[in-house]
N, C-alpha and C positions, 0 to 999 in steps of 0.2 A: 361465433362461439364466445361463451362467457370467459372472463379472465379470472383465474383462481390464485389467490394468495396462499402461500404455504410456508411452514417452518419445517425443513427437512429433518428426518431422523439422522443419526450419525452416519449411516451408510449413504444417505441421500446427499450429503455434502459433496461427494465425489462428482455427482452430476452438475452441481452448481459450479464447482471448480472447472470442470470440462467446458462448460459454457463460457466462463470467463477467459479461459485460455484461448478458445476459438475466436473470441471477440477482440483480441489484442492485435493491432497492426500499427506499423510505424507512423502512419498519418493520423491515427486516431487521437482525439483529445485526451488529456489526462483523465483517467477513469479508474474505477475499482479494478484491481488486478488480482489474479489468482494468488499471488504472493501475499496480498493483504490478509487473505483468509489463512494462508499458511503460517504467517507470523502470529496470528491470533491463537494458534494451537499452543502457544506458551502458557495460555490460561487454562488449558485442558480440552479434551476431546468433546465431552458433553457440553461444556460451556461454549465452545466454538459452534457446534451445531445449533444451539439455542439462539445464537446471535444472527444466524443466516435467515434471509427471507427470499423466496422465489415467487415470481409471477408467471403463470403459464396460461397459454391458450391452446386448446386442443392437444394438450400433453406436452407442447414445446415450451421450454423456458424462454421467456421474452425479456425478463429483467431479474437481476440479482442484487440484493442489498445485504449489508452487514452492519449490525449495531456496534459501532466503535465505542459507544457508551450508551447508557439508557436514553440519552437525549440527542444523540447524533447517529444518523444512518448514512452510510456511504453506499452509493449504488451506481449501477450503469445498466444499459439495455443493449439488446442485439443491434448491430449496426443498421439493419434494415428496418428497425422499429423506432428510430430517433424521432420521427414525425408521425408515429402511429397515434391518432387522436384517442381511440378507445383505450389504449394502454395509458396514455398520459392522464386522461381523466380518472381512470381507476387508481393510478398512483397518487394523484392529488387527494382523492377520497381516503385512501389508506393511510397517507401521511397525516391527514387532518383529523381523523376520527380515532381517539384513543382505544375504543373498543375493538378496533381492527388488530391491535397487538403489535403495532410497529413503533409508534412514538406516543409518549404520554401527553397529558395536558400541559399547558404552560410553554415556557421557552424551549424551543427545540431547533435543531439544525439538520440540513440535508446537504450532502456533498454529491453533486451530480455533474456529469461532463457537459461542457458547452455544446450547444447545438440541439439539445433536447427540446421538444415541444413542451415538455413539463415546465420549463422555466417560464414560458409565456403564461401558462395557466396559473402558476404560483404567483406571478406578479399580479394577475387579475384578482387573485384571492387575498391580496394584501401582504404576501410574504416579502420580506426585505432581503438585503444582502449583508454579509459579514465582512470582516477584514480580509484583505487580499492575500493570496498565496501565489508563489511563482513556480510554475512547472519548468523543469530543466531536462534536456535530452542530449544524448550523445550517440552518434552512429557508430556501429562496430564493424563496418565493412573492411576497414584497414586494421592492421595489427596494432595492439595497444602497447604503449611505451612501458619500459621498466619502471616500477614505482620508486625505486631508489632506496628502499629500506627493507629490513628483514620482515618477511610475511610468513605466517604459519596458518595452516588450516586449523580452525577451532574444533577440537574433539572433546571427549569426556574429561581428559586431564586438563584442558584449558577452559572448562566451563566457568570456573570462578573468575578467570581473566575476563571473559565475556561479560559476566555480571558486574564486575568491578568497573569496567569502562562505562556500561550503561548507567550505573548508579551515579558515577561522577559526571558523565556528559549531560545527563538529563536531570541532575540534581534531585534524585528520588531514592528512597530506600527500598523500593519494591523489588527490583530485579535481584534474583538469587541464582545460584548455579542451576536450580531446578528449572528456570526459564529455558535454558539451553536444552536440558534433558527432555523436557516436555515438548518443546518445538521440534527437536530432532527425532523424537519418537512418533511424531505425527505422520500421517499417511502421505504427505506431500513434500517431505523434506528432501526427497530425491531431486526435487526441482531447485534446491537451494545450495548455496555455499556460504559458510560462515568463516570469516578470516580475521586474523589479528595482526597488527603491526607491533614490532618490538624494537626497543633501542639496543645499543651496544652492550648494556648491562643485563639484558634479558627482561626488562620491564615492559609490560604491555602498555601501549600508548594509544591505540585506537582499535576499533572493531567495526566490521560491516557484515551484514547479511544481505545477499542478493538472491533474487528469485527469477527463475526462467519460466516462460510460458510455453516453451517448446522451440524447436529449431525454426528460424525465420521469423520469430516473434520478438517484440520488445520485452526486455527484462526489467526488473524493479529493484531499487535500493530501498531496503526496509528492515532495520534501521542502519544508520551510520552515526558513530559518535567518537569523540576524542576525549581522552581523560584530561581533566582540568589541569593536572600537573604537567602536561605535555603539549599544551596549546601554543600556537604561534611558531611551530617548528616544522610545518609542512606535513605532519602525519595525516591530517584529514585528506589532503590531496592524494597522498600516497595510498592510503587504504581504499579510497574511492577508485583510483586507477587500478588497483589490484582487483577490486570487485568487478570493474568493467572487463578486465582481462579474463576473469573466471567465467563471466557470462558469455564472452565471445567463444571461449573453449567449449561451452555447452551449446553453442549454435545460435545464440541470441543475435538478432539483427541490430538491436540498439538497446540503450539502457535509459531509464527515466526515473525521476524523483520529483517530489513537490515539497516545498518548504515555505513557511510563512515569509511574506515579503519583508516583514520587519526584521527578520534574521539575516542581516546583511553579511554577517560572517560566514554563515552556511552557504549563501549564494555565491560569495567570493570563492569559497573552497571548491564548490562544484564547478564553477567556471575555470578555476585553475586546473581542474582535472579533465578539462576538455568538453564540458557540458555547455550548451547554449540555452539561454533563457527564452521562454515562450511567453505569450501574453498572459497577464495575471488572471486568476480565477477566484471566485468567491463562493462560499457556502451560502445556501438560502436559509434564512432564519425567520422564525415566528417568535415574537417577543412575549406574547401572552396567549 
């Protein structure tokens, strides 16, 4: 059967999310998670649907991608299709030909999990590798320790706190309180918890959003940040521990995150919160 590339309508994103949830398991490599699409809802419902791509054979979704930017697609495939040659060849074609509507001409990137036949074919086609990222994991079979600071669930009244941390942590002016409102109004926010850490004066110091893929599945940290005025005081570790505890309450079996290997501070924070680093991963890149 032929493989069909599609961009789902707004309602069709649910099916892509369901596939991503099903494909998560503790031994899986770092890969696109349902929470990645959930986090994208901060940009709007129609915008999120327009960023999603699916590849189907005989009606079944075999691969899901999300355009994190016009030149970066993050994707994964069904566990039983990692070595599917027909799918891998179709993916290479769709990523290489701008008229297919996935990536444009010029410099572009693909984030894909280790173990895909796709990587071998991209190498043969001359695609290179980008700078390394470090995946980190923490199992949630055992109870999670107390974070040691005041933690609040972020709701409408704390939306500005959430935005303030993101602006400061990631040195950008883009996040506003509408980020939280749009994300929380999305159809998959029931899978998420958004938490803030506060100091003794009631100032927000850090924030995290975590996403469940369902009971017995690994959850995702996306994003976590510490306000610049409160760095170096353990708030990053504390909010990450709080996020892990929230995922355990939701039934998650583990929690994962991936950060640039050059961000040694973030890696140290996650390790302090009980995460273990896994082998580095790299995006595939085409420079021209």
